[in-house]
MARKOLZA-803237 format. One record per residue (C-alpha): residue number from 1; x, y, z. Coordinates in pm, 1 decimal. Example, Ala and Ser with C-alpha at 12.3 -4.5 7.8 and 13.67 -1.06 7.14 Angstrom:
# MARKOLZA-803237
- 1, 1230.0, -450.0, 780.0
- 2, 1367.0, -106.0, 714.0
This chain:
# MARKOLZA-803237
- 1, -4199.5, 7054.5, 2102.5
- 2, -4145.0, 7164.8, 1740.0
- 3, -4504.5, 7284.3, 1699.2
- 4, -4466.2, 7532.5, 1984.5
- 5, -4151.7, 7673.9, 1825.4
- 6, -4325.9, 7715.8, 1489.7
- 7, -4627.0, 7880.6, 1649.6
- 8, -4451.9, 8109.0, 1895.1
- 9, -4320.1, 8360.0, 1635.9
- 10, -4676.2, 8400.8, 1509.0
- 11, -4838.7, 8466.6, 1845.7
- 12, -4769.8, 8842.8, 1887.7
- 13, -4907.7, 8929.7, 1545.0
- 14, -5201.6, 8688.8, 1575.3
- 15, -5293.7, 8832.2, 1915.8
- 16, -5284.9, 9183.0, 1768.6
- 17, -5515.2, 9084.6, 1481.3
- 18, -5748.8, 8901.2, 1720.6
- 19, -5771.4, 9205.6, 1948.2
- 20, -5867.2, 9427.0, 1654.9
- 21, -6113.5, 9163.7, 1531.1
- 22, -6290.5, 9143.6, 1867.6
- 23, -6313.5, 9522.4, 1883.4
- 24, -6453.2, 9530.7, 1528.2
- 25, -6721.8, 9271.6, 1604.4
- 26, -6813.2, 9467.8, 1917.8
- 27, -6849.0, 9791.7, 1721.7
- 28, -7060.4, 9610.5, 1462.7
- 29, -7298.5, 9496.7, 1738.3
- 30, -7309.3, 9848.2, 1886.3
- 31, -7440.2, 9973.9, 1551.5
- 32, -7725.1, 9723.0, 1566.5
- 33, -7821.7, 9835.7, 1915.2
- 34, -7797.9, 10207.7, 1840.8
- 35, -7919.4, 10228.7, 1479.6
- 36, -8110.9, 9902.1, 1434.3
- 37, -7881.2, 9789.9, 1149.7
- 38, -7513.2, 9750.2, 1058.6
- 39, -7401.3, 10040.5, 844.1
- 40, -7044.3, 9910.3, 839.3
- 41, -6963.5, 9539.3, 842.2
- 42, -6713.3, 9403.7, 1091.1
- 43, -6454.8, 9339.1, 820.5
- 44, -6466.8, 9703.8, 709.5
- 45, -6423.4, 9820.1, 1068.9
- 46, -6135.7, 9572.9, 1111.8
- 47, -5948.0, 9719.7, 816.0
- 48, -6001.0, 10074.9, 938.8
- 49, -5896.0, 9994.7, 1297.0
- 50, -5594.4, 9801.8, 1169.6
- 51, -5488.0, 10091.1, 948.0
- 52, -5528.4, 10338.3, 1235.2
- 53, -5320.5, 10116.9, 1463.7
- 54, -5051.9, 10076.8, 1196.8
- 55, -5034.7, 10451.0, 1132.4
- 56, -5042.7, 10590.4, 1485.2
- 57, -4919.5, 10317.3, 1723.9
- 58, -4581.3, 10139.6, 1758.4
- 59, -4537.7, 9853.3, 1512.2
- 60, -4258.0, 9626.1, 1639.0
- 61, -4098.7, 9367.6, 1413.1
- 62, -4225.8, 9087.2, 1636.4
- 63, -4577.5, 9145.2, 1502.9
- 64, -4490.5, 9086.7, 1138.9
- 65, -4486.8, 8703.0, 1114.6
- 66, -4829.5, 8665.9, 1273.4
- 67, -4975.9, 8950.5, 1069.1
- 68, -4843.0, 8795.0, 746.2
- 69, -4989.6, 8457.0, 845.5
- 70, -5331.3, 8608.2, 918.8
- 71, -5333.6, 8811.5, 597.1
- 72, -5251.5, 8508.7, 380.0
- 73, -5324.3, 8165.5, 529.8
- 74, -5618.3, 8275.1, 745.4
- 75, -5775.6, 8458.0, 451.5
- 76, -5730.4, 8154.3, 226.0
- 77, -5900.3, 7931.1, 485.1
- 78, -6189.9, 8178.7, 504.9
- 79, -6236.1, 8160.0, 127.0
- 80, -6249.3, 7778.4, 136.8
- 81, -6517.8, 7783.5, 406.3
- 82, -6712.5, 8045.6, 209.8
- 83, -6766.8, 7785.7, -63.2
- 84, -6966.9, 7572.1, 179.3
- 85, -7223.5, 7849.9, 217.2
- 86, -7305.7, 7883.2, -154.5
- 87, -7546.8, 7654.0, -338.1
- 88, -7607.7, 7625.4, -710.7
- 89, -7978.5, 7570.5, -640.3
- 90, -8050.2, 7937.3, -705.0
- 91, -7974.1, 7882.3, -1074.1
- 92, -8273.2, 7651.8, -1120.5
- 93, -8505.1, 7890.3, -942.1
- 94, -8402.8, 8191.2, -1150.6
- 95, -8446.0, 8030.7, -1492.1
- 96, -8199.7, 8012.9, -1783.7
- 97, -8276.8, 8354.1, -1934.4
- 98, -8218.0, 8550.7, -1616.4
- 99, -7915.2, 8340.3, -1519.8
- 100, -7747.3, 8400.5, -1856.7
- 101, -7831.5, 8769.1, -1830.4
- 102, -7679.2, 8795.2, -1482.0
- 103, -7363.5, 8612.2, -1595.1
- 104, -7323.6, 8848.7, -1890.6
- 105, -7379.3, 9152.4, -1667.4
- 106, -7110.1, 9035.1, -1423.3
- 107, -6853.3, 8976.2, -1700.2
- 108, -6927.4, 9308.2, -1871.3
- 109, -6927.9, 9494.7, -1539.1
- 110, -6585.4, 9354.2, -1447.1
- 111, -6447.3, 9457.9, -1785.9
- 112, -6602.8, 9805.2, -1766.3
- 113, -6490.9, 9855.7, -1406.6
- 114, -6134.8, 9754.5, -1488.9
- 115, -6117.4, 9988.4, -1788.3
- 116, -6259.0, 10276.3, -1581.7
- 117, -6014.0, 10213.3, -1300.2
- 118, -5713.3, 10202.0, -1529.9
- 119, -5830.1, 10513.2, -1713.5
- 120, -5838.0, 10695.3, -1377.1
- 121, -5481.2, 10588.1, -1302.9
- 122, -5544.9, 10299.6, -1063.7
- 123, -5291.5, 10016.4, -1058.8
- 124, -5375.5, 9683.7, -1225.1
- 125, -5441.2, 9519.2, -888.2
- 126, -5653.6, 9801.2, -747.5
- 127, -5858.3, 9832.4, -1067.9
- 128, -5920.6, 9455.4, -1064.4
- 129, -6032.4, 9457.0, -700.3
- 130, -6272.0, 9749.0, -748.9
- 131, -6412.5, 9591.4, -1065.9
- 132, -6471.9, 9250.6, -905.4
- 133, -6616.4, 9398.3, -587.8
- 134, -6854.9, 9616.7, -785.2
- 135, -6964.8, 9341.7, -1024.1
- 136, -7011.0, 9048.7, -783.2
- 137, -7055.8, 9095.7, -409.9
- 138, -6855.1, 9384.5, -274.8
- 139, -6623.9, 9308.5, 17.4
- 140, -6642.0, 8928.0, -10.4
- 141, -6540.8, 8938.6, -377.5
- 142, -6253.5, 9175.6, -302.6
- 143, -6130.4, 8956.3, -17.8
- 144, -6151.2, 8643.4, -234.8
- 145, -5985.5, 8805.7, -536.7
- 146, -5694.5, 8967.7, -352.0
- 147, -5479.8, 8658.0, -285.6
- 148, -5540.9, 8524.7, -636.3
- 149, -5400.0, 8835.3, -804.3
- 150, -5140.3, 8886.2, -526.2
- 151, -5274.5, 9231.0, -438.6
- 152, -5100.2, 9444.9, -177.6
- 153, -5269.6, 9515.5, 155.1
- 154, -5305.4, 9883.8, 73.1
- 155, -5495.7, 9803.1, -246.1
- 156, -5730.5, 9570.2, -58.6
- 157, -5789.1, 9826.2, 216.1
- 158, -5858.7, 10107.7, -28.3
- 159, -6100.5, 9906.8, -243.0
- 160, -6293.8, 9766.9, 55.8
- 161, -6312.6, 10094.0, 249.0
- 162, -6445.1, 10306.3, -34.3
- 163, -6662.9, 10036.6, -190.2
- 164, -6826.2, 9985.9, 152.0
- 165, -6905.6, 10355.8, 179.4
- 166, -7056.7, 10354.5, -169.3
- 167, -7258.3, 10043.1, -85.5
- 168, -7430.6, 10224.5, 200.1
- 169, -7519.7, 10513.4, -29.7
- 170, -7678.6, 10268.3, -275.8
- 171, -7891.5, 10110.1, -1.6
- 172, -8023.3, 10454.6, 95.1
- 173, -8081.3, 10591.7, -254.9
- 174, -8210.2, 10290.5, -449.9
- 175, -8554.3, 10269.6, -279.4
- 176, -8605.5, 10640.9, -344.8
- 177, -8519.1, 10596.0, -712.5
- 178, -8738.1, 10284.7, -742.7
- 179, -9037.1, 10462.9, -591.5
- 180, -8982.2, 10772.9, -805.7
- 181, -8976.7, 10559.5, -1122.3
- 182, -9285.5, 10365.3, -1013.1
- 183, -9108.9, 10029.5, -1048.6
- 184, -9303.0, 9712.6, -972.4
- 185, -9182.5, 9491.4, -688.5
- 186, -9048.1, 9229.7, -930.7
- 187, -8867.0, 9480.3, -1151.2
- 188, -8722.9, 9660.9, -850.6
- 189, -8615.6, 9331.8, -691.9
- 190, -8415.5, 9236.6, -1001.9
- 191, -8254.1, 9580.8, -1010.8
- 192, -8162.0, 9562.6, -641.5
- 193, -8018.3, 9212.9, -680.4
- 194, -7806.4, 9325.8, -974.9
- 195, -7667.3, 9647.3, -827.0
- 196, -7646.6, 9621.7, -446.7
- 197, -7321.9, 9472.8, -313.9
- 198, -7392.4, 9240.4, -18.4
- 199, -7687.0, 9007.5, 47.4
- 200, -7783.9, 9184.9, 373.9
- 201, -7772.8, 9516.1, 188.5
- 202, -8008.5, 9373.7, -75.4
- 203, -8256.7, 9291.2, 199.9
- 204, -8227.4, 9643.3, 340.4
- 205, -8265.5, 9805.0, -2.4
- 206, -8555.5, 9583.2, -115.0
- 207, -8761.2, 9579.7, 208.2
- 208, -8920.2, 9925.2, 154.2
- 209, -9065.0, 9804.2, -177.6
- 210, -9235.5, 9490.5, -42.2
- 211, -9201.5, 9116.4, 16.7
- 212, -9181.9, 9019.9, -350.7
- 213, -8900.0, 9269.6, -403.9
- 214, -8708.9, 9110.3, -115.5
- 215, -8758.8, 8756.9, -248.5
- 216, -8668.8, 8841.9, -608.5
- 217, -8376.1, 9061.2, -505.6
- 218, -8229.5, 8790.9, -283.1
- 219, -8262.5, 8527.3, -555.7
- 220, -8094.0, 8746.3, -818.1
- 221, -7820.4, 8841.2, -573.2
- 222, -7749.0, 8474.8, -490.4
- 223, -7708.3, 8393.7, -860.0
- 224, -7472.2, 8689.7, -889.1
- 225, -7269.6, 8563.0, -590.1
- 226, -7233.9, 8225.5, -765.0
- 227, -7021.5, 8400.9, -1026.2
- 228, -6749.6, 8444.6, -763.8
- 229, -6624.8, 8087.1, -813.7
- 230, -6581.6, 8103.5, -1193.2
- 231, -6430.7, 8451.4, -1173.1
- 232, -6159.6, 8370.7, -918.4
- 233, -6095.6, 8039.8, -1096.6
- 234, -6039.1, 8228.8, -1424.4
- 235, -5821.3, 8490.1, -1255.9
- 236, -5608.4, 8210.1, -1110.5
- 237, -5542.1, 8077.9, -1462.0
- 238, -5417.4, 8409.7, -1601.6
- 239, -5040.6, 8411.9, -1667.9
- 240, -4974.3, 8714.5, -1447.2
- 241, -5122.7, 8540.7, -1143.7
- 242, -4909.3, 8225.1, -1146.0
- 243, -4543.9, 8142.6, -1166.6
- 244, -4390.3, 8091.1, -1508.2
- 245, -4357.4, 7725.8, -1600.2
- 246, -4592.7, 7608.7, -1327.4
- 247, -4737.9, 7261.1, -1370.6
- 248, -5105.3, 7204.5, -1438.8
- 249, -5162.6, 7105.2, -1076.5
- 250, -5030.9, 7445.7, -964.4
- 251, -5221.5, 7663.4, -1208.9
- 252, -5500.8, 7728.8, -956.5
- 253, -5431.6, 7806.9, -589.3
- 254, -5537.2, 7538.9, -340.2
- 255, -5798.4, 7758.7, -176.1
- 256, -5986.7, 7809.1, -503.5
- 257, -6005.9, 7432.8, -546.0
- 258, -6124.9, 7405.0, -186.6
- 259, -6384.1, 7678.0, -244.3
- 260, -6523.0, 7503.7, -553.0
- 261, -6520.2, 7163.2, -382.9
- 262, -6719.8, 7283.9, -81.8
- 263, -6959.1, 7470.4, -311.4
- 264, -7017.6, 7146.0, -504.3
- 265, -7076.4, 6953.5, -180.3
- 266, -7319.6, 7220.5, -60.5
- 267, -7505.4, 7214.0, -391.3
- 268, -7533.7, 6833.2, -374.9
- 269, -7675.1, 6857.8, -19.7
- 270, -7376.8, 6663.2, 113.4
- 271, -7311.6, 6927.0, 380.1
- 272, -7570.1, 6881.2, 659.4
- 273, -7801.3, 7175.3, 725.9
- 274, -7666.7, 7203.0, 1079.4
- 275, -7316.7, 7279.1, 948.8
- 276, -7411.5, 7560.3, 711.4
- 277, -7457.0, 7837.3, 966.9
- 278, -7135.5, 7747.4, 1156.3
- 279, -6947.0, 7743.8, 823.7
- 280, -7076.4, 8089.7, 740.4
- 281, -6990.7, 8221.1, 1085.4
- 282, -6642.4, 8066.5, 1076.1
- 283, -6573.1, 8208.6, 730.0
- 284, -6692.1, 8551.5, 841.9
- 285, -6483.1, 8544.5, 1160.1
- 286, -6165.9, 8436.0, 977.5
- 287, -6223.4, 8704.6, 714.3
- 288, -6243.9, 8971.2, 984.7
- 289, -5914.1, 8847.0, 1134.4
- 290, -5752.7, 8857.4, 789.2
- 291, -5886.6, 9206.4, 722.6
- 292, -5745.4, 9325.7, 1055.5
- 293, -5408.8, 9188.2, 944.0
- 294, -5434.1, 9363.1, 608.7
- 295, -5521.0, 9685.6, 787.0
- 296, -5211.1, 9648.0, 1004.2
- 297, -5004.1, 9658.2, 684.4
- 298, -5157.7, 9984.9, 565.2
- 299, -5031.1, 10337.3, 621.9
- 300, -5346.3, 10547.1, 634.8
- 301, -5174.7, 10839.6, 461.5
- 302, -5119.6, 10625.1, 152.8
- 303, -5482.4, 10512.7, 168.2
- 304, -5603.6, 10873.1, 181.9
- 305, -5385.9, 10962.3, -116.7
- 306, -5561.0, 10704.3, -336.4
- 307, -5908.8, 10775.0, -201.1
- 308, -6042.5, 11021.1, -458.4
- 309, -5958.4, 10806.9, -757.7
- 310, -6088.2, 10488.6, -594.4
- 311, -6425.8, 10633.2, -497.6
- 312, -6462.7, 10788.8, -845.1
- 313, -6375.4, 10457.7, -1012.1
- 314, -6619.6, 10269.3, -788.8
- 315, -6894.9, 10525.5, -853.4
- 316, -6853.2, 10524.6, -1231.0
- 317, -6833.9, 10143.2, -1230.5
- 318, -7156.8, 10126.6, -1030.8
- 319, -7330.1, 10363.4, -1273.5
- 320, -7216.2, 10142.3, -1561.9
- 321, -7352.2, 9836.5, -1377.0
- 322, -7684.8, 10013.6, -1318.8
- 323, -7710.1, 10102.8, -1688.5
- 324, -7639.8, 9741.7, -1789.0
- 325, -7898.6, 9617.5, -1538.5
- 326, -8161.4, 9854.7, -1676.3
- 327, -8083.8, 9723.9, -2022.7
- 328, -8127.1, 9364.8, -1904.5
- 329, -8466.0, 9451.0, -1757.8
- 330, -8573.4, 9579.7, -2099.7
- 331, -8432.6, 9281.7, -2288.1
- 332, -8604.8, 9028.9, -2060.5
- 333, -8922.6, 9240.5, -2053.4
- 334, -8942.4, 9220.2, -1672.8
- 335, -9233.7, 9433.3, -1554.1
């Protein structure tokens, strides 16, 4: 029974990550019941619970193989499945001018975020994660970028935890700012789609301004999410993210190829409608398991030490993104 012998060393660590994942999903649902919305996503809770368990509970060596497997292979599988939930159809709906503008904003925001992070003393990996999360789609972008750049678990945990907190602040403040500036629903929708991190957060931020704001914001956000594929593909090609002398077939990790392949199938309507929701749910569940594993590799005292610089980098990067988005609104004359 060779399979059983290969699997058995992984079981203790996998069971630990699954236990934390179940608890995280439960706490996410409790938020919905108590507050009517999810302030913290399950993957954020999973990282925090994992870090707490790692810092204050026994951490026997028997857990390590399963935790490593969940943090790497499970996360890579989640990224592949994520590709099946993204369609290029949003590009046609948005129009060439807005699409080009969004692509430019994402590239410039990543560059600005990286420079800000490095200037504040963040490591290369941490600055990259914060920049990509801020410019594209928050936690999902960070989770997808981490294995490509070979980021440490502590860097992933820090960038997700503090970016998530900032994302909630944006959802609360943006409607107030939009109303104070007297922005139209269309203009506000574009701004929300360009600056808010996650798609559900865009809905929450745009809803107070009206139906058109929700529709426009969601469309812009989907186009922004589509940049995730090209970005992680490009990062995979950079010399620092691959082994020296690697062949062409090994330049890009397998999961990026899988991500792009499923995205192409989804865009060509070759993935049946009935499979799209299960794919999204499976990708989300596997990501939570992987985040629990990453949390179990994090000493919370180290995370707290980096906190001030990370939140400042994320805040300044977000302000830069907002300024770029306002400039795009003027250039495209969106009223």
